[in-house]
C-alpha positions in Angstrom: -18.6 -13.1 -40.1 -15.6 -15.4 -40.5 -12.0 -14.7 -39.6 -9.2 -17.1 -40.4 -11.6 -20.0 -40.5 -13.2 -19.1 -37.1 -16.7 -17.7 -36.7 -16.9 -14.6 -34.6 -19.8 -12.7 -33.2 -21.9 -11.6 -36.2 -24.1 -8.5 -36.6 -27.2 -10.7 -36.2 -25.9 -11.8 -32.7 -24.9 -8.3 -31.8 -28.4 -7.1 -32.7 -30.0 -9.9 -30.7 -27.9 -9.3 -27.7 -28.9 -5.5 -27.6 -32.6 -6.2 -28.3 -32.8 -8.9 -25.6 -30.8 -7.0 -23.0 -32.2 -3.5 -23.4 -35.3 -4.1 -21.3 -33.1 -5.5 -18.5 -30.9 -2.4 -18.8 -34.0 -0.2 -18.3 -35.2 -2.3 -15.3 -31.9 -2.4 -13.6 -31.2 1.3 -14.2 -34.6 2.2 -12.7 -34.1 -0.1 -9.7 -30.7 1.5 -9.1 -31.7 5.2 -9.6 -35.4 5.1 -8.8 -35.7 7.7 -11.6 -37.9 6.9 -14.7 -36.2 9.8 -16.6 -32.7 8.4 -16.1 -33.9 4.8 -16.9 -35.5 6.0 -20.1 -32.5 8.0 -21.3 -30.1 5.2 -20.4 -32.2 2.5 -22.1 -33.0 4.6 -25.2 -29.3 5.4 -25.6 -28.3 1.8 -25.0 -30.6 0.8 -27.9 -29.5 3.7 -30.1 -25.8 2.9 -29.3 -26.2 -0.8 -30.1 -28.0 -0.3 -33.3 -26.4 2.9 -34.8 -23.2 3.6 -32.8 -21.7 0.1 -32.7 -18.0 -0.5 -32.5 -18.4 -2.1 -36.0 -19.0 1.3 -37.7 -15.4 0.9 -38.6 -16.4 -1.6 -41.3 -19.4 -2.1 -43.7 -21.7 -3.7 -41.1 -25.4 -3.7 -40.1 -25.0 -0.5 -38.0 -23.2 1.1 -40.9 -26.0 0.1 -43.3 -28.7 1.4 -40.9 -27.5 5.0 -41.5 -29.0 4.7 -45.0 -28.2 7.6 -47.2 -26.2 9.2 -44.4 -23.8 6.2 -44.1 -21.3 8.2 -46.2 -20.4 10.1 -43.1 -18.8 7.0 -41.6 -16.5 6.4 -44.6 -13.7 8.7 -43.3 -14.0 7.1 -39.9 -13.5 3.7 -41.5 -10.3 4.9 -43.1 -9.1 6.5 -39.8 -10.0 3.6 -37.6 -9.4 0.3 -39.4 -11.2 -2.7 -38.1 -8.4 -5.3 -37.7 -6.1 -5.1 -34.8 -4.6 -6.9 -31.9 -7.4 -6.3 -29.3 -9.5 -9.5 -29.5 -8.8 -9.5 -33.3 -10.4 -6.1 -33.4 -9.1 -2.5 -33.6 -8.0 -1.4 -30.1 -9.4 2.0 -30.8 -12.9 1.1 -32.1 -13.6 -1.7 -29.7 -11.9 -0.6 -26.5 -14.1 0.3 -23.6 -14.6 4.1 -23.2 -12.0 5.0 -25.9 -14.1 3.5 -28.7 -17.3 5.2 -27.5 -15.5 8.5 -27.1 -14.2 8.2 -30.6 -17.5 7.4 -32.2 -19.5 10.0 -30.3 -16.8 12.6 -30.8 -16.6 11.9 -34.5 -20.3 12.2 -34.9 -20.5 15.3 -32.7 -17.7 17.0 -34.8 -19.7 16.4 -37.9 -22.9 17.7 -36.4 -21.2 20.7 -34.7 -19.6 22.0 -37.9 -23.0 23.3 -39.2 -24.0 24.5 -35.7 -20.8 26.5 -35.3 -21.1 27.9 -38.9 -24.7 28.9 -38.0 -23.5 30.7 -34.9 -25.5 28.5 -32.5 -22.6 27.0 -30.6 -23.2 29.2 -27.6 -26.8 27.9 -27.3 -25.7 24.3 -27.6 -23.0 24.7 -24.9 -25.7 26.2 -22.6 -28.1 23.4 -23.3 -25.4 20.8 -22.6 -24.4 22.4 -19.3 -28.1 22.8 -18.3 -28.8 19.1 -19.2 -25.4 17.6 -18.1 -27.1 14.8 -16.1 -29.1 13.7 -19.2 -26.0 13.9 -21.4 -24.1 11.8 -18.9 -26.8 9.0 -18.8 -27.1 9.0 -22.6 -23.3 8.5 -22.9 -23.4 5.8 -20.2 -26.1 3.9 -22.3 -24.0 4.2 -25.4 -20.9 2.9 -23.5 -22.9 0.0 -22.0 -24.0 -1.0 -25.5 -20.4 -1.0 -26.6 -19.5 -3.2 -23.6 -22.2 -5.6 -24.6 -20.8 -5.7 -28.1 -17.3 -6.4 -26.8 -18.6 -9.1 -24.5 -20.2 -10.8 -27.4 -16.9 -10.6 -29.4 -14.8 -11.9 -26.5 -17.4 -14.6 -25.6 -17.6 -15.9 -29.2 -13.9 -15.9 -29.6 -13.4 -17.8 -26.3 -16.2 -20.1 -27.1 -14.8 -21.1 -30.5 -11.4 -21.8 -28.9 
């Protein structure tokens, strides 16, 4: 991807950084927690987050394309959260730590929850989330870590090019 004559981190490099780092994420998380379940959840969500819930869902990108026939669900998100901004030449909402992840996950959950609520299964879902709150936490942590990896690639390539 080029921007004003300067090359910035491309989807290819974002993918490589996630694929190279996800085994280390699993190893480090297991060493820190001594819990294979936690390491598995964090590592899986890190990979899922990097490949499907990237900060670059706010534009037509590799993660956007990976959604295949379901990529249409991200079109309203792209209109609401435009890509260009002042935060490292990215949108401060889509690429910001924590905020960006919360926006992407909340947007996706909202779309998924509408049918659940309409089917009257929202109570069961809330009970499942409460019962599995630790797993939900580690899944969200993995998605956030993948977003931070993405941001580091963006910042690093911008700094390197200067």
